[in-house]
C-alpha positions as CSV (number, residue, x, y, z in Angstrom):
1,M,11.5,8.4,-3.8
2,N,15.1,9.8,-4.2
3,A,14.1,13.4,-4.6
4,S,14.4,16.8,-3.0
5,F,12.2,19.8,-3.5
6,S,13.5,22.9,-5.3
7,S,12.1,25.8,-7.3
8,P,12.7,26.1,-11.1
9,W,11.5,29.7,-11.0
10,G,14.5,31.1,-9.1
11,G,14.2,34.4,-7.3
12,R,10.4,34.5,-7.1
13,E,9.3,35.8,-3.7
14,G,7.8,33.2,-1.4
15,L,9.2,30.2,-3.3
16,K,11.3,27.8,-1.2
17,T,14.0,25.3,-1.9
18,T,13.9,23.6,1.4
19,P,12.3,20.1,1.8
20,M,8.5,20.3,2.0
21,P,7.3,17.0,3.4
22,Y,3.5,17.3,3.0
23,C,3.1,13.8,1.6
24,Q,5.1,10.6,1.7
25,N,5.5,10.1,-2.1
26,L,4.5,12.3,-5.0
27,F,4.4,9.2,-7.2
28,A,2.6,6.5,-5.1
29,Y,-0.5,6.6,-3.0
30,H,0.0,6.3,0.7
31,R,-2.3,7.5,3.5
32,R,-0.6,10.1,5.7
33,P,0.1,8.5,9.1
34,T,-2.0,10.3,11.7
35,T,-3.0,10.2,15.4
36,E,-6.2,8.2,16.1
37,V,-9.0,10.3,17.4
38,R,-12.0,8.6,19.0
39,V,-15.4,10.3,18.4
40,G,-18.0,8.4,20.3
41,N,-18.0,4.9,18.8
42,L,-16.0,6.0,15.8
43,V,-12.3,6.4,15.3
44,I,-10.9,8.9,12.8
45,G,-7.4,8.8,11.5
46,G,-4.6,6.1,11.8
47,E,-5.4,3.2,9.6
48,Y,-9.2,3.6,9.9
49,P,-11.2,4.3,6.8
50,I,-11.8,7.8,5.5
51,R,-15.0,8.8,7.2
52,L,-18.0,10.4,5.4
53,Q,-20.1,13.1,6.9
54,S,-22.8,15.7,6.2
55,M,-24.6,18.5,8.0
56,T,-28.3,19.0,8.7
57,T,-30.1,22.0,7.2
58,T,-33.0,22.0,9.6
59,N,-33.7,24.5,12.4
60,T,-31.9,22.9,15.4
61,M,-34.9,23.8,17.7
62,D,-37.1,21.6,15.4
63,T,-36.1,18.4,17.1
64,E,-38.2,16.0,15.0
65,A,-37.1,17.5,11.7
66,T,-33.5,17.4,12.7
67,I,-33.7,13.8,13.9
68,H,-35.5,12.8,10.6
69,Q,-32.8,14.5,8.5
70,A,-30.0,13.0,10.6
71,L,-31.4,9.6,10.0
72,K,-31.5,10.2,6.3
73,I,-27.8,11.1,6.3
74,V,-27.0,8.0,8.4
75,N,-29.1,5.7,6.2
76,E,-27.1,6.8,3.2
77,G,-23.9,5.9,5.0
78,G,-23.0,9.1,6.8
79,E,-20.7,8.3,9.8
80,L,-20.9,11.7,11.5
81,V,-23.7,14.2,11.5
82,R,-23.0,17.9,12.1
83,I,-25.7,20.2,13.5
84,T,-25.5,24.0,13.6
85,T,-25.5,25.4,17.2
86,P,-25.6,29.2,17.1
87,N,-26.7,29.8,20.6
88,Q,-27.0,28.2,24.1
89,R,-30.7,27.3,23.5
90,E,-29.8,25.2,20.4
91,A,-26.8,23.7,22.3
92,A,-29.1,22.5,25.1
93,N,-31.5,21.0,22.5
94,L,-28.8,18.7,21.2
95,E,-29.6,16.5,24.2
96,E,-33.2,16.0,22.9
97,I,-31.9,15.3,19.4
98,R,-29.3,12.9,20.7
99,D,-31.8,11.0,22.9
100,G,-34.3,10.9,20.1
101,L,-31.7,9.3,17.8
102,R,-30.6,6.8,20.5
103,R,-34.3,5.7,21.0
104,M,-34.3,4.9,17.3
105,S,-31.1,2.8,17.7
106,C,-29.0,5.4,16.0
107,D,-25.6,5.8,17.8
108,T,-23.9,7.8,15.0
109,P,-21.7,10.5,16.6
110,L,-23.1,14.1,16.5
111,V,-21.0,17.2,16.0
112,A,-22.0,20.7,17.1
113,D,-21.1,23.5,14.8
114,I,-20.1,26.6,16.8
115,H,-19.4,30.1,15.7
116,F,-19.0,33.2,18.0
117,N,-20.3,31.5,21.1
118,P,-17.9,29.8,23.5
119,A,-20.8,29.4,26.0
120,A,-22.7,27.3,23.5
121,A,-19.6,25.2,23.0
122,L,-19.4,24.5,26.7
123,I,-22.9,23.1,26.7
124,A,-22.5,21.1,23.5
125,A,-19.3,19.5,24.8
126,S,-21.1,18.1,27.8
127,L,-23.9,16.5,25.6
128,I,-22.5,15.1,22.3
129,E,-19.4,13.5,20.9
130,K,-17.7,16.3,19.0
131,V,-17.7,20.1,18.8
132,R,-16.4,22.1,15.8
133,I,-15.1,25.5,16.6
134,N,-13.9,28.2,14.2
135,P,-10.7,29.8,15.6
136,G,-11.5,32.9,13.6
137,N,-14.4,33.7,15.9
138,F,-14.2,31.6,19.0
139,A,-12.3,33.9,21.3
140,D,-11.7,37.1,19.2
141,G,-15.4,37.8,18.7
142,A,-17.1,39.5,15.7
143,K,-14.7,40.8,13.0
144,L,-14.7,44.5,12.7
145,Q,-12.3,44.4,9.7
146,E,-10.0,46.7,11.5
147,T,-6.2,46.7,11.6
148,I,-5.1,46.2,15.2
149,D,-1.9,46.3,17.1
150,T,0.3,43.2,16.3
151,S,3.3,44.0,18.4
152,D,4.7,41.0,20.3
153,E,3.2,42.3,23.5
154,A,-0.2,42.8,22.0
155,W,0.1,39.4,20.2
156,Q,0.7,37.6,23.5
157,E,-2.3,39.4,25.0
158,G,-4.4,38.0,22.2
159,I,-3.1,34.5,22.9
160,R,-3.9,34.9,26.6
161,A,-7.5,35.9,25.6
162,I,-7.7,32.7,23.6
163,R,-6.5,30.6,26.5
164,D,-9.0,32.2,28.9
165,K,-11.9,30.9,26.7
166,F,-10.4,27.8,25.2
167,I,-8.9,26.0,28.2
168,P,-12.3,25.9,30.1
169,F,-13.8,24.4,26.9
170,L,-11.0,21.8,26.7
171,N,-11.6,20.9,30.4
172,I,-15.2,20.2,29.7
173,C,-14.2,18.1,26.7
174,K,-11.8,16.1,28.9
175,Q,-14.5,15.4,31.5
176,H,-17.0,14.1,28.8
177,D,-14.5,12.4,26.4
178,T,-15.6,14.9,23.7
179,A,-13.5,15.4,20.6
180,I,-13.1,18.7,18.8
181,R,-12.5,20.0,15.4
182,I,-10.5,23.2,15.0
183,G,-12.0,24.3,11.7
184,T,-10.6,27.4,9.9
185,N,-12.5,28.9,7.0
186,H,-10.9,31.1,4.3
187,G,-12.2,34.6,4.9
188,S,-13.3,34.2,8.5
189,L,-9.9,34.9,10.1
190,S,-9.8,37.1,13.2
191,D,-8.9,40.8,12.9
192,R,-5.8,39.9,14.9
193,I,-4.6,37.2,12.4
194,M,-5.6,39.4,9.5
195,S,-3.6,42.4,10.8
196,R,-0.4,40.3,11.0
197,Y,-0.7,37.9,8.1
198,G,-3.5,39.1,5.9
199,D,-5.9,36.7,4.3
200,T,-3.1,34.3,3.4
201,P,-2.4,30.6,3.7
202,E,0.1,31.4,6.5
203,G,-2.6,33.2,8.4
204,M,-5.0,30.4,8.1
205,V,-2.4,27.9,9.2
206,E,-1.4,30.0,12.2
207,S,-5.0,30.4,13.1
208,C,-5.2,26.6,13.5
209,M,-1.8,26.2,15.1
210,E,-2.2,28.6,18.0
211,Y,-5.2,26.7,19.2
212,L,-3.5,23.4,18.5
213,R,-0.4,24.4,20.6
214,I,-2.7,25.1,23.5
215,C,-4.3,21.6,23.1
216,R,-0.9,20.0,23.2
217,E,0.1,22.1,26.2
218,Q,-3.1,21.0,28.0
219,D,-2.4,17.3,27.0
220,F,-5.6,17.2,25.0
221,H,-5.3,15.2,21.8
222,R,-8.8,14.4,20.6
223,V,-8.4,16.9,17.9
224,V,-9.2,16.9,14.2
225,L,-8.3,19.9,12.0
226,S,-9.7,21.5,8.8
227,I,-8.9,24.4,6.6
228,K,-11.7,25.1,4.1
229,S,-12.3,27.5,1.3
230,S,-14.6,27.8,-1.8
231,N,-11.3,28.5,-3.7
232,T,-9.8,25.1,-4.4
233,R,-6.4,26.6,-5.0
234,V,-6.3,28.3,-1.6
235,M,-7.8,25.2,0.1
236,V,-5.3,22.7,-1.4
237,H,-2.1,24.8,-0.9
238,T,-3.1,25.8,2.6
239,V,-3.9,22.3,3.8
240,R,-0.6,21.1,2.5
241,L,1.1,24.0,4.4
242,L,-0.8,23.0,7.5
243,V,0.4,19.4,7.2
244,H,4.0,20.6,6.8
245,T,3.7,23.0,9.7
246,M,2.3,20.3,12.0
247,A,5.0,17.8,11.0
248,R,7.7,20.4,11.8
249,E,6.2,20.7,15.3
250,Q,5.9,16.9,15.6
251,M,2.1,16.9,15.3
252,H,0.2,14.4,13.2
253,Y,-3.5,15.0,13.9
254,P,-6.1,13.8,11.4
255,L,-7.7,16.2,8.9
256,H,-11.2,16.8,7.7
257,L,-11.5,17.9,4.1
258,G,-14.1,20.0,2.2
259,V,-14.6,22.7,-0.4
260,T,-17.0,25.1,1.1
261,E,-19.9,26.5,-0.9
262,A,-19.1,24.2,-3.8
263,G,-22.6,24.6,-5.3
264,N,-24.9,22.0,-6.9
265,G,-25.1,19.7,-9.8
266,E,-22.1,19.5,-12.1
267,D,-20.3,22.5,-10.6
268,G,-20.5,21.2,-7.1
269,R,-19.3,17.8,-7.9
270,I,-16.4,18.9,-10.1
271,K,-15.3,21.6,-7.6
272,S,-15.4,19.1,-4.7
273,A,-13.5,16.5,-6.8
274,V,-10.8,18.9,-7.8
275,G,-10.2,20.2,-4.2
276,I,-10.8,17.2,-2.1
277,G,-9.4,14.8,-4.7
278,A,-6.1,16.7,-5.0
279,L,-5.5,16.2,-1.2
280,L,-6.7,12.6,-1.1
281,A,-4.5,11.8,-4.0
282,D,-1.4,12.6,-1.9
283,G,-2.7,10.7,1.1
284,I,-4.1,13.7,3.0
285,G,-7.5,13.5,4.6
286,D,-9.2,11.3,7.2
287,T,-12.8,12.5,6.9
288,I,-14.6,14.4,4.2
289,R,-17.7,16.3,3.5
290,V,-18.8,17.2,-0.1
291,S,-20.7,20.5,0.5
292,L,-23.5,20.6,-2.1
293,T,-26.4,22.9,-2.3
294,E,-28.7,19.9,-2.3
295,D,-30.4,17.8,0.3
296,P,-27.6,16.8,2.8
297,E,-28.1,13.0,2.4
298,L,-27.2,13.4,-1.3
299,E,-23.7,14.4,-0.3
300,I,-22.8,11.0,1.1
301,P,-22.9,8.8,-2.2
302,V,-20.8,11.5,-3.9
303,A,-18.3,11.4,-1.1
304,R,-18.2,7.6,-1.1
305,Q,-17.6,7.4,-4.8
306,L,-14.8,10.0,-4.7
307,V,-13.0,8.3,-1.7
308,G,-13.5,4.8,-3.3
309,Y,-12.0,6.0,-6.6
310,I,-8.9,7.4,-4.9
311,E,-8.4,4.5,-2.6
312,Q,-8.1,2.0,-5.5
313,R,-4.6,3.5,-6.1
314,A,-3.3,1.9,-2.9
315,A,-2.6,-1.4,-4.7
316,S,-0.9,0.2,-7.7
317,P,2.8,0.2,-8.1
318,A,4.9,3.3,-7.4
319,I,6.0,5.3,-10.4
320,P,9.8,5.4,-10.6
321,F,11.4,8.9,-10.4
322,E,15.0,9.7,-9.8
323,G,16.6,13.0,-9.1
324,E,15.4,16.4,-8.1
325,V,11.8,17.4,-8.1
326,A,11.0,21.1,-9.1
327,F,7.7,21.8,-7.4
328,T,6.0,24.5,-5.3
329,P,3.2,22.8,-3.3
330,Y,2.2,25.8,-1.2
331,A,1.5,28.5,-3.8
332,Y,0.4,28.7,-7.4
333,H,3.2,29.2,-10.0
334,R,2.5,28.1,-13.6
335,R,5.2,26.0,-15.1
336,Q,7.1,28.1,-17.7
337,S,6.7,26.9,-21.4
338,H,7.3,28.2,-24.9
339,P,4.0,29.0,-26.6
340,V,3.2,26.8,-29.5
341,A,0.2,27.4,-31.8
342,G,-1.6,29.3,-29.1
343,M,-0.9,26.7,-26.3
344,G,1.3,27.1,-23.3
345,G,3.2,30.2,-22.4
346,N,0.8,32.9,-21.1
347,H,-2.2,31.5,-23.0
348,L,-5.2,30.2,-21.1
349,P,-5.2,26.4,-20.8
350,V,-7.1,24.8,-23.7
351,V,-9.9,22.3,-24.0
352,M,-9.3,19.7,-26.6
353,F,-11.7,17.1,-28.0
354,R,-11.1,13.9,-29.9
355,G,-14.0,12.9,-32.1
356,S,-16.0,13.5,-35.3
357,G,-17.6,16.8,-36.4
358,A,-20.8,16.2,-34.5
359,D,-22.8,19.3,-33.5
360,V,-21.3,20.9,-30.4
361,D,-23.0,23.8,-28.5
362,A,-21.2,27.0,-29.3
363,A,-20.7,27.6,-25.5
364,L,-18.8,24.3,-25.3
365,M,-16.8,24.7,-28.5
366,P,-13.3,23.2,-27.9
367,D,-10.2,25.1,-28.8
368,V,-8.5,22.2,-30.5
369,V,-9.8,18.9,-32.0
370,I,-7.9,15.7,-32.7
371,C,-9.3,14.3,-35.9
372,D,-8.7,10.6,-36.7
373,H,-10.3,10.9,-40.1
374,A,-9.4,13.3,-42.9
375,A,-13.1,13.8,-43.7
376,D,-13.7,15.5,-40.4
377,I,-10.9,18.1,-40.7
378,D,-12.7,20.6,-42.8
379,T,-15.9,20.4,-40.7
380,W,-13.9,21.4,-37.6
381,L,-11.8,24.0,-39.4
382,S,-15.1,25.7,-40.6
383,K,-16.0,26.1,-36.9
384,G,-12.8,28.1,-36.3
385,V,-11.2,25.3,-34.3
386,K,-7.6,24.2,-34.5
387,V,-7.1,20.7,-35.7
388,M,-4.5,18.0,-34.9
389,A,-4.4,14.6,-36.5
390,P,-2.2,11.5,-36.6
391,A,0.7,12.3,-38.9
392,P,-0.5,10.1,-41.8
393,V,-3.9,11.8,-41.7
394,A,-2.4,15.3,-41.2
395,A,-0.3,14.7,-44.3
396,Q,-3.6,14.8,-46.3
397,H,-4.4,18.3,-45.1
398,P,-2.1,21.4,-45.0
399,D,-4.0,23.0,-42.0
400,A,-3.9,20.0,-39.7
401,M,-1.1,19.8,-37.1
402,P,0.6,16.4,-37.2
403,M,0.6,14.2,-34.2
404,Y,3.4,11.6,-33.7
405,E,3.7,8.5,-31.5
406,P,7.1,8.1,-29.8
407,D,8.3,5.4,-32.2
408,V,8.1,7.8,-35.2
409,F,8.9,11.0,-33.4
410,D,12.2,11.1,-35.2
411,Q,10.2,11.9,-38.4
412,A,8.8,15.1,-36.9
413,D,9.8,18.4,-38.5
414,L,11.0,20.3,-35.4
415,S,10.7,23.7,-37.1
416,R,6.9,23.5,-37.4
417,P,4.2,23.0,-34.7
418,H,3.5,19.4,-34.0
419,V,2.4,17.1,-31.3
420,L,4.1,14.2,-29.5
421,R,1.5,11.9,-27.8
422,I,3.4,10.0,-25.1
423,S,3.1,8.2,-21.8
424,Y,5.7,8.3,-19.0
425,P,7.2,4.8,-19.7
426,Q,7.9,6.0,-23.3
427,L,9.9,9.0,-22.2
428,T,13.3,7.6,-23.1
429,P,16.6,9.4,-23.0
430,A,16.5,9.7,-26.8
431,I,13.1,11.3,-26.7
432,I,14.2,13.7,-24.0
433,E,17.2,14.8,-26.1
434,R,15.0,15.4,-29.1
435,L,12.5,17.4,-27.0
436,K,15.4,19.6,-25.7
437,A,16.2,20.5,-29.3
438,S,12.6,21.6,-30.1
439,T,10.6,24.7,-29.4
440,Q,7.6,23.6,-31.5
441,T,6.5,20.4,-29.8
442,I,3.2,20.1,-27.9
443,V,3.5,17.2,-25.5
444,L,0.2,15.3,-25.2
445,V,0.5,13.1,-22.1
446,H,-1.7,10.0,-21.8
447,T,-1.7,7.2,-19.2
448,S,-3.1,3.8,-18.5
449,H,-1.5,3.5,-15.0
450,P,-3.9,2.8,-12.1
451,N,-2.6,6.0,-10.6
452,G,-2.7,8.0,-13.7
453,M,-2.4,11.3,-12.0
454,A,0.9,10.4,-10.4
455,E,2.2,9.1,-13.7
456,Q,1.3,12.2,-15.6
457,R,2.7,14.3,-12.8
458,A,6.0,12.3,-13.0
459,L,6.3,13.0,-16.8
460,I,5.7,16.7,-16.4
461,L,8.1,17.0,-13.5
462,K,10.7,15.0,-15.5
463,L,10.3,17.6,-18.3
464,V,10.9,20.4,-15.8
465,Q,13.9,18.6,-14.3
466,Q,15.4,18.3,-17.8
467,G,14.8,21.9,-18.6
468,I,12.2,21.2,-21.3
469,A,9.8,24.1,-21.5
470,L,7.1,22.9,-23.9
471,P,3.3,23.0,-23.6
472,V,1.8,19.9,-21.9
473,I,-1.8,18.7,-22.5
474,V,-3.1,16.0,-20.3
475,E,-5.3,13.3,-21.8
476,R,-7.6,10.9,-19.9
477,S,-10.1,8.4,-21.0
478,Y,-12.9,6.9,-18.8
479,P,-15.2,3.9,-19.5
480,V,-18.0,5.3,-17.4
481,A,-21.7,5.3,-17.8
482,T,-22.7,8.4,-15.8
483,A,-21.9,12.1,-16.0
484,E,-21.3,12.1,-12.2
485,A,-18.6,9.4,-12.4
486,L,-16.8,11.4,-15.1
487,Q,-17.0,14.6,-13.1
488,L,-15.6,13.0,-10.0
489,M,-12.9,10.9,-11.6
490,A,-11.6,13.4,-14.1
491,G,-11.8,16.2,-11.6
492,A,-9.8,14.3,-9.0
493,D,-7.3,13.1,-11.7
494,T,-6.6,16.3,-13.6
495,G,-7.6,19.2,-11.4
496,I,-4.4,18.8,-9.2
497,L,-2.2,19.3,-12.3
498,F,-3.8,22.6,-13.0
499,L,-3.9,23.7,-9.3
500,D,-0.1,23.2,-9.3
501,G,0.4,25.0,-12.7
502,L,1.8,21.9,-14.4
503,A,-0.5,21.5,-17.4
504,D,-1.6,23.7,-20.3
505,G,-4.6,21.9,-21.5
506,I,-7.0,19.0,-21.1
507,V,-8.6,16.4,-23.4
508,L,-11.2,14.0,-21.9
509,Q,-12.8,10.9,-23.6
510,A,-15.8,9.0,-22.3
511,P,-17.2,7.0,-25.2
512,A,-20.5,6.2,-23.5
513,L,-21.4,9.8,-22.7
514,P,-22.6,12.6,-25.0
515,H,-20.0,15.0,-26.3
516,H,-21.5,18.0,-24.5
517,T,-21.1,16.2,-21.2
518,V,-17.5,15.4,-21.8
519,L,-16.7,19.0,-23.0
520,S,-18.7,20.6,-20.1
521,T,-16.7,18.5,-17.7
522,A,-13.4,19.6,-19.2
523,F,-14.3,23.3,-19.1
524,G,-15.7,22.8,-15.6
525,I,-12.4,21.3,-14.4
526,L,-10.4,24.3,-15.7
527,Q,-12.8,26.6,-13.9
528,A,-12.8,24.7,-10.6
529,S,-9.0,24.7,-10.8
530,R,-9.0,28.5,-11.1
531,V,-7.1,28.6,-14.4
532,R,-9.9,29.5,-16.9
533,F,-13.4,30.8,-16.4
534,S,-15.9,30.0,-19.0
535,K,-19.2,30.5,-17.1
536,T,-20.6,32.3,-14.2
537,E,-19.0,31.2,-10.9
538,Y,-21.4,30.6,-8.1
539,I,-20.2,30.4,-4.5
540,S,-23.2,28.7,-3.1
541,C,-23.4,27.3,0.4
542,P,-25.1,24.0,1.2
543,G,-27.2,25.5,4.0
544,C,-27.6,24.6,7.7
545,G,-29.9,25.4,10.5
546,R,-28.8,29.1,10.3
547,T,-30.0,29.4,6.7
548,L,-32.6,32.1,6.3
549,F,-34.1,31.2,3.0
550,D,-34.6,28.2,0.7
551,L,-31.1,27.9,-0.8
552,Q,-31.9,25.4,-3.5
553,T,-34.8,27.4,-4.9
554,V,-33.0,30.8,-4.6
555,T,-29.8,29.5,-6.1
556,A,-31.8,28.1,-9.1
557,K,-33.5,31.4,-9.7
558,I,-30.3,33.4,-9.5
559,K,-28.6,31.0,-11.9
560,A,-31.5,31.3,-14.3
561,R,-31.1,35.1,-14.5
562,T,-27.3,35.5,-14.4
563,S,-25.8,32.4,-15.9
564,H,-24.8,34.3,-19.1
565,L,-22.5,36.6,-17.0
566,K,-19.6,34.3,-17.4
567,E,-17.0,36.8,-16.2
568,L,-18.7,37.2,-12.8
569,K,-18.5,35.3,-9.5
570,I,-21.7,35.5,-7.4
571,G,-21.9,34.4,-3.8
572,I,-25.2,33.0,-2.5
573,M,-25.0,32.5,1.3
574,G,-27.7,31.4,3.7
575,C,-26.5,33.6,6.6
576,I,-23.7,36.0,7.6
577,V,-21.6,33.5,9.6
578,N,-19.5,32.5,6.7
579,G,-21.1,34.8,4.2
580,I,-18.6,37.7,3.8
581,G,-15.5,35.6,4.4
582,E,-16.5,32.8,2.0
583,M,-17.4,35.4,-0.6
584,A,-13.8,36.7,-0.6
585,D,-13.5,36.0,-4.3
586,A,-17.1,37.0,-5.2
587,D,-17.9,40.1,-7.3
588,Y,-21.4,40.2,-5.8
589,G,-23.1,38.6,-2.8
590,Y,-26.6,37.6,-1.9
591,V,-26.7,36.9,1.9
592,G,-29.5,36.0,4.3
593,A,-29.8,38.9,6.8
594,G,-32.9,37.8,8.8
595,P,-36.2,36.1,8.3
596,G,-37.5,37.3,4.9
597,K,-34.5,39.7,4.5
598,V,-31.4,39.7,2.3
599,S,-28.3,41.8,2.2
600,L,-26.5,42.5,-1.0
601,F,-22.8,43.0,-1.4
602,K,-20.4,44.3,-4.0
603,Q,-17.2,42.3,-3.3
604,Q,-17.1,42.4,0.5
605,Q,-18.8,45.8,0.9
606,L,-22.3,45.8,2.1
607,I,-24.4,47.8,-0.4
608,K,-28.0,47.1,0.5
609,R,-29.2,45.9,3.9
610,N,-32.4,44.0,4.8
611,V,-33.9,43.9,1.3
612,P,-37.2,42.1,1.3
613,A,-36.6,38.6,0.0
614,E,-39.3,38.9,-2.7
615,N,-37.4,41.9,-4.2
616,A,-33.8,40.7,-3.6
617,L,-33.2,39.0,-7.0
618,E,-34.3,42.1,-9.0
619,E,-32.2,44.3,-6.7
620,L,-29.2,42.1,-7.2
621,I,-29.6,42.5,-10.9
622,D,-30.0,46.2,-10.6
623,L,-26.8,46.3,-8.5
624,I,-24.9,44.4,-11.2
625,K,-26.3,46.9,-13.8
626,E,-25.3,49.9,-11.7
627,N,-21.7,48.8,-11.7
628,G,-21.6,48.2,-15.4
629,D,-21.3,44.4,-15.2
630,W,-24.6,43.5,-16.8
631,H,-25.2,42.5,-20.4
632,E,-28.1,40.8,-22.0
633,A,-27.9,37.1,-22.8
């Protein structure tokens, strides 16, 4: 790729014009070259396959239940099994779990999940193949949410405190050939990092890097890294920044990917596809977990389908692109465009639909419909929907916006709103010049390339390069038979274009699926990409051995009572370990506080502590009402 990175938004704070090598090629799929890391009998990174993993939700002290659930994960194809390890007692019991699995001829590597407890990490490192630590709470202890001294002297003292706890842990790992994952979570940064960087991508990256530098200094290289968030935009931009930062320091460790608290059902699948898919598409990621509020073994088939879909691109040809690329991979900045007919500019991204006037749920009503038959136009107009139609059809109705193919685009009246439906190979110099002369064209980008995301990205970036500031709608069609396939494929293909602020609308087609499924997926992608919220956002964790209530049942009950509050984000967290941090974006939080007890939050402020679980839902609703955010369905 003959390209350099620069900003078309000139002068915006934080934008950079220096090269940003977070992926090999924006327009072709290549796995990022990484160090190979052995975890038991498994190798992560290098040219090895992208590994699939999940996490048990049982009490770690319930040995038989944990073994049983681990086997379910393995039987579905899980290649690593993570187990929560909150204390030394649970860490010691990993030996029983390990031995029980080995007696059943299961040699799948186990991973201990450690928070706040270096002593438990030392025990786990001597017993199983891998230990995950969170740098936000490994050495710095519980967060007090206080601003602390960040002078250079105080900062170095903080690093020394990390070394005092981390180096003994690394020594145990060396003795037992144990791998580690340095896993940062959005919202669980230490007070020290927060005081200097705030809750920012830079802070999350530095939280990883200061541990990673100690690993290199100690000649310890069995390291995998992760930066996770329930916010897909934060997660994608921060992981890219981590890759860039590591490369600058000559580090190439493998990465584990995941969107935390993605939720269940459609929401969980779309959110995971948008976040994980955006990184996989650029060759980033060596192991993944799809965190669903469902039984953990159900995560594996979803992860496999997502990885398989992305990896098909490896054999596809590169998309040609010459010249400068104007792109900001580490922060969200929407591409500037002239508004046309309520699209682009500062308008929310639109959902479009191509089809007949069949009944559509009012909650899923598209903003714009493409009508191929004149008879359907009045039906859609009566629903208050804008209508586009192929130019010959639009000529029969004064209220339909004409849509042109490239070979007849010279017939378009550039003084009136119209649509150009085009693919990247059709973007000729003559078309570019005509687009430069227009302020009334909506560009509808379709693709049949095996790496359709990269081809659509290339067209949009070519428009930016040429100074063409027109609204862009991305169109994709999928010959799939299941809703899940559509959610994963479309989420992975189009979400990245919204995370990076490149697109102004979406139109999906899936002829074998009901209209409501197609439209719900389109709205879901915009919501998962953080550009348009059309329903209540649930930040719902998948659960683990720390979980203090039945997450699936409680989540379903909360959704049933609050799903009409589409302007709200509600966090539903099994315990406090990631609770407050992962609810950084939530308006309200429902967090396990102890057996049979729940704490309720307004944003990140604790409002009600130790509410009896049987009363917690009603008290959550009362809290929403007290703050004026409730309305009846």
